[in-house]
C-alpha positions as CSV (number, residue, x, y, z in Angstrom):
1,M,112.3,96.8,97.5
2,K,110.3,100.0,97.2
3,T,107.4,98.2,95.6
4,L,107.4,95.6,98.4
5,T,107.3,98.4,101.1
6,V,104.4,100.2,99.4
7,S,102.5,96.9,99.0
8,I,103.0,96.1,102.7
9,A,101.9,99.5,103.8
10,L,98.8,99.4,101.6
11,S,97.9,95.9,102.9
12,F,98.4,97.2,106.5
13,V,96.1,100.1,105.9
14,L,93.4,97.9,104.3
15,A,93.7,95.4,107.1
16,L,93.2,98.0,109.8
17,S,90.2,99.5,108.0
18,G,88.7,96.0,107.8
19,C,88.8,95.0,111.4
20,N,86.9,96.6,114.3
21,T,88.6,95.1,117.4
22,V,92.0,94.9,119.0
23,K,92.0,91.2,118.6
24,G,91.3,91.6,114.9
25,V,94.2,94.0,114.5
26,G,96.5,91.4,116.2
27,Q,95.4,88.7,113.9
28,D,95.9,90.9,110.9
29,L,99.4,91.8,112.0
30,Q,100.2,88.2,112.6
31,K,99.1,87.2,109.1
32,A,101.0,90.2,107.6
33,G,104.1,89.0,109.4
34,E,103.7,85.5,108.1
35,T,103.3,86.8,104.6
36,I,106.4,88.9,104.9
37,E,108.4,85.9,106.2
38,D,107.2,83.7,103.3
39,A,108.2,86.4,100.8
40,V,111.7,86.6,102.4
41,K,112.1,82.9,102.4
42,K,111.3,82.6,98.7
43,K,114.2,85.0,97.8
């Protein structure tokens, strides 16, 4: 669980540094949420 949390946090930081607009942040957050949902469903 700790590894998953660190991975999500790192992905979030990288996503924020990669986008320049509020719209881009929203899209990144949505994709991160979808990834988390997929990971939970696979368990």
